[in-house]
C-alpha positions as a Markdown table, in Angstrom:
| # | Residue | x | y | z |
|---|---|---|---|---|
| 1 | Unk | 0.0 | 0.1 | 0.1 |
| 2 | Unk | 1.1 | 3.6 | -0.5 |
| 3 | Unk | 0.3 | 6.4 | 1.6 |
| 4 | Unk | 1.5 | 9.9 | -0.1 |
| 5 | Unk | 2.0 | 12.8 | 2.2 |
| 6 | Unk | 2.6 | 16.6 | 1.3 |
| 7 | Unk | 6.4 | 17.4 | 1.6 |
| 8 | Unk | 5.4 | 21.0 | 2.0 |
| 9 | Unk | 3.6 | 20.2 | 5.4 |
| 10 | Unk | 6.1 | 18.6 | 7.6 |
| 11 | Unk | 3.5 | 17.1 | 10.0 |
| 12 | Unk | 3.3 | 13.6 | 9.2 |
| 13 | Unk | 1.1 | 12.4 | 12.5 |
| 14 | Unk | -2.0 | 11.6 | 10.3 |
| 15 | Unk | -0.1 | 9.6 | 7.9 |
| 16 | Unk | 1.7 | 7.9 | 10.6 |
| 17 | Unk | -1.3 | 7.1 | 12.5 |
| 18 | Unk | -2.8 | 5.3 | 9.3 |
| 19 | Unk | 0.5 | 3.2 | 9.2 |
| 20 | Unk | 0.3 | 2.4 | 12.8 |
| 21 | Unk | -3.3 | 1.4 | 12.6 |
| 22 | Unk | -2.4 | -1.1 | 9.6 |
| 23 | Unk | 0.5 | -2.7 | 11.7 |
| 24 | Unk | 2.5 | -3.6 | 8.7 |
| 25 | Unk | 6.0 | -5.3 | 9.2 |
| 26 | Unk | 7.9 | -2.0 | 7.7 |
| 27 | Unk | 7.4 | 1.3 | 6.4 |
| 28 | Unk | 9.7 | 2.4 | 3.5 |
| 29 | Unk | 10.4 | 6.2 | 3.5 |
| 30 | Unk | 11.4 | 8.3 | 0.4 |
| 31 | Unk | 11.7 | 12.1 | 1.2 |
| 32 | Unk | 14.2 | 14.5 | 1.2 |
| 33 | Unk | 16.8 | 14.6 | 3.8 |
| 34 | Unk | 15.9 | 17.4 | 5.8 |
| 35 | Unk | 12.2 | 16.4 | 5.9 |
| 36 | Unk | 13.3 | 12.7 | 6.6 |
| 37 | Unk | 14.5 | 13.9 | 10.3 |
| 38 | Unk | 11.2 | 15.2 | 10.9 |
| 39 | Unk | 9.3 | 11.9 | 9.9 |
| 40 | Unk | 11.9 | 9.8 | 11.7 |
| 41 | Unk | 11.3 | 11.7 | 14.9 |
| 42 | Unk | 7.6 | 11.9 | 14.5 |
| 43 | Unk | 7.9 | 8.0 | 14.1 |
| 44 | Unk | 9.8 | 7.5 | 17.5 |
| 45 | Unk | 7.7 | 10.1 | 19.1 |
| 46 | Unk | 4.5 | 7.8 | 18.4 |
| 47 | Unk | 6.5 | 4.9 | 19.7 |
| 48 | Unk | 6.2 | 3.3 | 16.1 |
| 49 | Unk | 10.0 | 2.1 | 16.6 |
| 50 | Unk | 8.8 | -0.3 | 19.6 |
| 51 | Unk | 5.7 | -1.4 | 17.8 |
| 52 | Unk | 7.8 | -3.8 | 15.7 |
| 53 | Unk | 7.5 | -1.6 | 12.5 |
| 54 | Unk | 10.7 | -1.5 | 10.8 |
| 55 | Unk | 11.6 | 1.9 | 9.3 |
| 56 | Unk | 13.6 | 1.4 | 5.9 |
| 57 | Unk | 14.8 | 4.2 | 3.6 |
| 58 | Unk | 16.5 | 5.2 | 0.6 |
| 59 | Unk | 20.2 | 6.4 | 1.1 |
| 60 | Unk | 19.7 | 9.8 | 0.5 |
| 61 | Unk | 17.5 | 10.1 | 3.7 |
| 62 | Unk | 20.3 | 9.5 | 5.6 |
| 63 | Unk | 23.2 | 11.6 | 4.0 |
| 64 | Unk | 26.5 | 11.3 | 6.0 |
| 65 | Unk | 26.6 | 14.9 | 6.2 |
| 66 | Unk | 23.2 | 15.1 | 8.3 |
| 67 | Unk | 23.1 | 11.9 | 10.1 |
| 68 | Unk | 24.5 | 13.3 | 13.1 |
| 69 | Unk | 22.1 | 16.3 | 13.0 |
| 70 | Unk | 19.3 | 13.8 | 12.6 |
| 71 | Unk | 20.2 | 12.2 | 15.7 |
| 72 | Unk | 19.7 | 8.8 | 17.5 |
| 73 | Unk | 16.2 | 8.6 | 16.2 |
| 74 | Unk | 18.2 | 7.2 | 13.3 |
| 75 | Unk | 19.5 | 4.3 | 14.9 |
| 76 | Unk | 18.7 | 0.9 | 13.6 |
| 77 | Unk | 17.3 | 2.6 | 10.2 |
| 78 | Unk | 18.1 | 0.5 | 7.2 |
| 79 | Unk | 18.9 | 1.9 | 3.9 |
| 80 | Unk | 20.2 | 0.9 | 0.4 |
| 81 | Unk | 22.4 | 3.3 | -1.3 |
| 82 | Unk | 26.0 | 3.2 | -3.2 |
| 83 | Unk | 28.2 | 5.0 | -0.7 |
| 84 | Unk | 28.7 | 5.4 | 3.2 |
| 85 | Unk | 31.6 | 7.3 | 4.5 |
| 86 | Unk | 31.8 | 4.3 | 6.8 |
| 87 | Unk | 33.0 | 2.2 | 3.8 |
| 88 | Unk | 35.4 | 0.0 | 5.2 |
| 89 | Unk | 38.3 | 0.3 | 2.4 |
| 90 | Unk | 41.8 | 2.0 | 2.7 |
| 91 | Unk | 41.0 | 4.1 | -0.4 |
| 92 | Unk | 37.9 | 5.5 | 1.5 |
| 93 | Unk | 39.4 | 6.3 | 4.7 |
| 94 | Unk | 42.0 | 8.3 | 2.6 |
| 95 | Unk | 39.5 | 10.1 | 0.5 |
| 96 | Unk | 37.2 | 10.7 | 3.9 |
| 97 | Unk | 40.5 | 12.2 | 5.5 |
| 98 | Unk | 41.3 | 14.6 | 2.6 |
| 99 | Unk | 37.6 | 15.3 | 2.1 |
| 100 | Unk | 37.2 | 16.5 | 5.6 |
| 101 | Unk | 40.2 | 18.3 | 6.1 |
| 102 | Unk | 39.6 | 20.4 | 2.7 |
| 103 | Unk | 36.0 | 20.9 | 3.2 |
| 104 | Unk | 35.4 | 20.9 | 7.0 |
| 105 | Unk | 32.4 | 18.3 | 6.9 |
| 106 | Unk | 32.0 | 14.6 | 6.5 |
| 107 | Unk | 32.4 | 13.1 | 3.0 |
| 108 | Unk | 29.1 | 12.1 | 1.2 |
| 109 | Unk | 27.5 | 10.8 | -1.7 |
| 110 | Unk | 28.0 | 14.6 | -3.6 |
| 111 | Unk | 31.8 | 14.2 | -2.6 |
| 112 | Unk | 32.3 | 10.8 | -3.9 |
| 113 | Unk | 30.4 | 11.3 | -6.9 |
| 114 | Unk | 32.7 | 14.3 | -7.9 |
| 115 | Unk | 35.8 | 12.3 | -7.2 |
| 116 | Unk | 34.5 | 9.6 | -9.3 |
| 117 | Unk | 33.6 | 12.0 | -12.5 |
| 118 | Unk | 37.3 | 13.5 | -11.9 |
| 119 | Unk | 38.9 | 10.0 | -11.8 |
| 120 | Unk | 36.9 | 9.0 | -15.0 |
| 121 | Unk | 37.9 | 12.3 | -16.8 |
| 122 | Unk | 41.4 | 12.0 | -15.8 |
| 123 | Unk | 41.7 | 8.2 | -16.7 |
| 124 | Unk | 39.9 | 9.1 | -20.3 |
| 125 | Unk | 42.5 | 12.0 | -20.9 |
| 126 | Unk | 45.3 | 9.3 | -20.0 |
| 127 | Unk | 43.8 | 7.1 | -22.8 |
| 128 | Unk | 43.5 | 9.4 | -25.4 |
| 129 | Unk | 47.0 | 10.9 | -24.7 |
| 130 | Unk | 45.5 | 14.4 | -23.8 |
| 131 | Unk | 43.2 | 14.7 | -26.6 |
| 132 | Unk | 40.1 | 16.6 | -25.4 |
| 133 | Unk | 37.6 | 15.7 | -28.3 |
| 134 | Unk | 34.5 | 14.6 | -26.9 |
| 135 | Unk | 33.7 | 11.8 | -29.0 |
| 136 | Unk | 37.1 | 10.3 | -28.4 |
| 137 | Unk | 36.7 | 11.0 | -24.4 |
| 138 | Unk | 33.2 | 9.2 | -24.4 |
| 139 | Unk | 34.4 | 6.2 | -26.6 |
| 140 | Unk | 37.4 | 5.3 | -24.2 |
| 141 | Unk | 35.1 | 5.9 | -21.2 |
| 142 | Unk | 32.9 | 3.0 | -22.4 |
| 143 | Unk | 33.8 | -0.1 | -20.3 |
| 144 | Unk | 36.2 | 1.8 | -18.0 |
| 145 | Unk | 36.6 | 0.4 | -14.4 |
| 146 | Unk | 38.2 | 1.6 | -11.5 |
| 147 | Unk | 38.2 | 1.3 | -7.7 |
| 148 | Unk | 36.4 | 4.3 | -6.2 |
| 149 | Unk | 36.0 | 5.3 | -2.3 |
| 150 | Unk | 32.5 | 3.8 | -2.8 |
| 151 | Unk | 33.9 | 0.3 | -4.1 |
| 152 | Unk | 34.3 | -0.9 | -7.5 |
| 153 | Unk | 32.7 | 0.8 | -10.4 |
| 154 | Unk | 32.6 | 0.9 | -14.2 |
| 155 | Unk | 30.9 | 2.3 | -16.9 |
| 156 | Unk | 28.6 | 0.0 | -18.9 |
| 157 | Unk | 30.0 | -0.2 | -22.5 |
| 158 | Unk | 26.3 | -0.3 | -24.0 |
| 159 | Unk | 24.3 | 2.3 | -21.9 |
| 160 | Unk | 27.3 | 4.4 | -20.7 |
| 161 | Unk | 25.9 | 4.4 | -17.2 |
| 162 | Unk | 27.7 | 3.6 | -13.9 |
| 163 | Unk | 27.7 | 0.0 | -12.8 |
| 164 | Unk | 28.4 | 0.1 | -8.8 |
| 165 | Unk | 27.8 | -2.0 | -5.8 |
| 166 | Unk | 24.5 | -1.2 | -3.8 |
| 167 | Unk | 25.2 | -1.6 | 0.0 |
| 168 | Unk | 22.4 | -2.5 | 2.5 |
| 169 | Unk | 23.2 | -0.4 | 5.4 |
| 170 | Unk | 22.3 | 0.2 | 9.3 |
| 171 | Unk | 22.6 | 3.3 | 11.4 |
| 172 | Unk | 25.1 | 2.5 | 14.2 |
| 173 | Unk | 27.2 | 4.3 | 16.5 |
| 174 | Unk | 30.5 | 4.1 | 14.6 |
| 175 | Unk | 33.9 | 5.8 | 15.5 |
| 176 | Unk | 32.2 | 8.5 | 17.8 |
| 177 | Unk | 29.2 | 9.6 | 15.6 |
| 178 | Unk | 26.3 | 7.9 | 13.7 |
| 179 | Unk | 27.2 | 6.2 | 10.5 |
| 180 | Unk | 25.6 | 4.0 | 7.7 |
| 181 | Unk | 27.4 | 0.5 | 8.4 |
| 182 | Unk | 27.2 | -1.7 | 5.6 |
| 183 | Unk | 25.8 | -5.1 | 6.1 |
| 184 | Unk | 25.3 | -6.4 | 2.8 |
| 185 | Unk | 26.3 | -6.0 | -0.5 |
| 186 | Unk | 24.5 | -6.2 | -4.2 |
| 187 | Unk | 27.6 | -6.3 | -6.6 |
| 188 | Unk | 27.7 | -4.6 | -9.6 |
| 189 | Unk | 24.2 | -3.2 | -10.1 |
| 190 | Unk | 23.3 | -1.7 | -13.4 |
| 191 | Unk | 20.4 | 0.7 | -14.0 |
| 192 | Unk | 17.4 | -1.5 | -13.6 |
| 193 | Unk | 15.2 | 0.6 | -16.1 |
| 194 | Unk | 17.6 | -0.4 | -19.1 |
């Protein structure tokens, strides 16, 4: 069942009451990050977190830069996404440290996206010998693969879309702050609409 609420009105009480009355196993939320914190707080205030209803969301609801501000209401929330600043690779730890030093904020999906875009352009220019012709660059990008702070990624040669891991994550306390800790990986996910 789908329940749609207006995003301009951050009072989710009537919608959460409908969910509570239905007693589902879980509630999947898909709202912008800032509004997601309001929904999560209201979910907890109504005791729904103790009712057995699991709160599940898309990863952008729990942006790494906002999760500490969202607070402990997010503990235990499960999400699916392609990046977490808690990703346990050496490359990510180096990226995260450099990003935080340069920007005075936590690394997040936008930062890793920019990092990967620059890595792709750099590698493509290396393959073309510095030739900046757009057609040549796009051609050499097809099928390119590399290790990202988010894990292995590649460019699908047929669609030119990114192929990447999608991680199931759970909000836990990690290294002194709240973090999206990965617990399961769907490897090499292509755009399902193509």
